[in-house]
C-alpha positions in Angstrom: 0.0 0.0 0.0 1.4 3.4 -1.0 1.3 6.1 1.7 -1.1 9.0 1.5 -0.6 12.4 3.0 -3.1 13.6 5.6 -3.4 16.8 3.6 -3.6 15.3 0.2 -6.3 14.7 -2.4 -6.6 11.1 -1.6 -4.6 9.9 -4.5 -1.4 7.9 -3.9 1.9 9.7 -3.8 4.9 8.8 -5.8 7.1 6.7 -3.4 10.4 8.0 -4.7 9.2 11.6 -4.3 7.8 10.9 -0.9 11.1 9.3 0.3 13.1 12.2 -1.0 11.0 15.0 0.5 9.9 13.5 3.8 12.8 11.2 4.7 12.1 10.3 8.3 9.5 13.0 9.0 6.8 10.4 9.7 8.9 8.8 12.5 9.5 12.2 14.1 5.9 13.3 13.7 4.8 10.1 15.5 7.3 10.8 18.3 6.2 14.4 18.6 2.5 13.8 18.4 1.8 14.5 22.1 3.7 17.8 21.9 1.9 18.8 18.7 -1.4 18.4 20.5 -0.2 20.3 23.5 1.0 23.1 21.1 -2.5 23.2 19.5 -4.0 23.5 22.9 -1.8 26.5 23.6 -2.6 28.0 20.2 -6.4 27.9 20.7 -5.8 29.7 24.1 -4.0 32.5 22.3 -6.8 32.7 19.6 -9.4 32.9 22.3 -7.5 35.5 24.3 -7.1 37.6 21.1 -10.8 37.4 20.4 -10.3 35.5 17.1 -12.0 32.4 18.5 -15.5 32.5 20.1 -16.3 30.8 23.4 -18.3 27.9 21.9 -15.7 27.1 19.2 -12.9 27.4 21.8 -14.7 25.0 24.1 -15.3 22.5 21.3 -11.7 22.6 20.1 -10.4 22.4 23.7 -12.5 19.4 24.4 -11.5 17.6 21.2 -7.8 18.3 21.7 -8.0 17.1 25.3 -9.6 13.9 24.1 -6.8 13.6 21.4 -4.2 14.1 24.1 -5.7 11.4 26.3 -5.8 9.1 23.3 -2.1 9.8 22.6 -1.2 9.1 26.2 -3.1 5.8 26.1 -1.5 4.8 22.9 -4.8 4.8 21.0 -4.0 7.8 18.8 -0.8 7.0 16.7 0.5 8.0 13.3 0.9 5.0 11.1 3.5 4.7 8.3 0.7 4.8 5.7 -0.4 8.2 6.8 
Protein backbone atom coordinates (compact mmCIF):
# COMPACT_ATOMS: atom_id res chain seq x y z
CA UNK A 1 0.00 0.00 0.00
CA UNK A 2 1.36 3.40 -0.97
CA UNK A 3 1.34 6.09 1.73
CA UNK A 4 -1.13 8.95 1.55
CA UNK A 5 -0.58 12.41 2.95
CA UNK A 6 -3.09 13.55 5.56
CA UNK A 7 -3.44 16.83 3.65
CA UNK A 8 -3.62 15.32 0.16
CA UNK A 9 -6.35 14.74 -2.38
CA UNK A 10 -6.64 11.05 -1.57
CA UNK A 11 -4.57 9.92 -4.53
CA UNK A 12 -1.42 7.94 -3.93
CA UNK A 13 1.92 9.66 -3.77
CA UNK A 14 4.95 8.75 -5.81
CA UNK A 15 7.07 6.69 -3.41
CA UNK A 16 10.41 8.03 -4.68
CA UNK A 17 9.24 11.63 -4.31
CA UNK A 18 7.84 10.89 -0.86
CA UNK A 19 11.10 9.29 0.29
CA UNK A 20 13.13 12.21 -1.03
CA UNK A 21 10.99 14.97 0.48
CA UNK A 22 9.91 13.49 3.80
CA UNK A 23 12.78 11.18 4.70
CA UNK A 24 12.14 10.27 8.34
CA UNK A 25 9.52 12.98 8.98
CA UNK A 26 6.82 10.41 9.72
CA UNK A 27 8.90 8.81 12.47
CA UNK A 28 9.54 12.20 14.06
CA UNK A 29 5.91 13.27 13.69
CA UNK A 30 4.84 10.09 15.50
CA UNK A 31 7.29 10.76 18.34
CA UNK A 32 6.22 14.39 18.64
CA UNK A 33 2.47 13.83 18.37
CA UNK A 34 1.81 14.52 22.07
CA UNK A 35 3.72 17.80 21.86
CA UNK A 36 1.88 18.81 18.70
CA UNK A 37 -1.45 18.36 20.48
CA UNK A 38 -0.19 20.35 23.49
CA UNK A 39 0.98 23.09 21.12
CA UNK A 40 -2.45 23.18 19.49
CA UNK A 41 -4.04 23.54 22.93
CA UNK A 42 -1.80 26.53 23.58
CA UNK A 43 -2.59 27.97 20.17
CA UNK A 44 -6.36 27.95 20.73
CA UNK A 45 -5.83 29.68 24.09
CA UNK A 46 -4.05 32.48 22.27
CA UNK A 47 -6.76 32.67 19.62
CA UNK A 48 -9.42 32.89 22.32
CA UNK A 49 -7.50 35.54 24.29
CA UNK A 50 -7.12 37.64 21.14
CA UNK A 51 -10.83 37.43 20.38
CA UNK A 52 -10.30 35.50 17.15
CA UNK A 53 -12.02 32.40 18.51
CA UNK A 54 -15.45 32.46 20.10
CA UNK A 55 -16.33 30.83 23.41
CA UNK A 56 -18.26 27.93 21.87
CA UNK A 57 -15.65 27.14 19.23
CA UNK A 58 -12.90 27.39 21.83
CA UNK A 59 -14.73 24.97 24.13
CA UNK A 60 -15.32 22.47 21.30
CA UNK A 61 -11.71 22.61 20.12
CA UNK A 62 -10.36 22.38 23.66
CA UNK A 63 -12.53 19.35 24.42
CA UNK A 64 -11.51 17.61 21.20
CA UNK A 65 -7.82 18.32 21.72
CA UNK A 66 -7.98 17.08 25.31
CA UNK A 67 -9.58 13.86 24.07
CA UNK A 68 -6.84 13.58 21.45
CA UNK A 69 -4.18 14.12 24.11
CA UNK A 70 -5.71 11.41 26.31
CA UNK A 71 -5.81 9.06 23.31
CA UNK A 72 -2.14 9.77 22.55
CA UNK A 73 -1.21 9.11 26.19
CA UNK A 74 -3.12 5.79 26.14
CA UNK A 75 -1.49 4.77 22.86
CA UNK A 76 -4.81 4.84 21.01
CA UNK A 77 -3.95 7.76 18.75
CA UNK A 78 -0.83 7.02 16.74
CA UNK A 79 0.52 7.98 13.34
CA UNK A 80 0.87 4.97 11.08
CA UNK A 81 3.48 4.69 8.33
CA UNK A 82 0.73 4.79 5.68
CA UNK A 83 -0.45 8.24 6.75
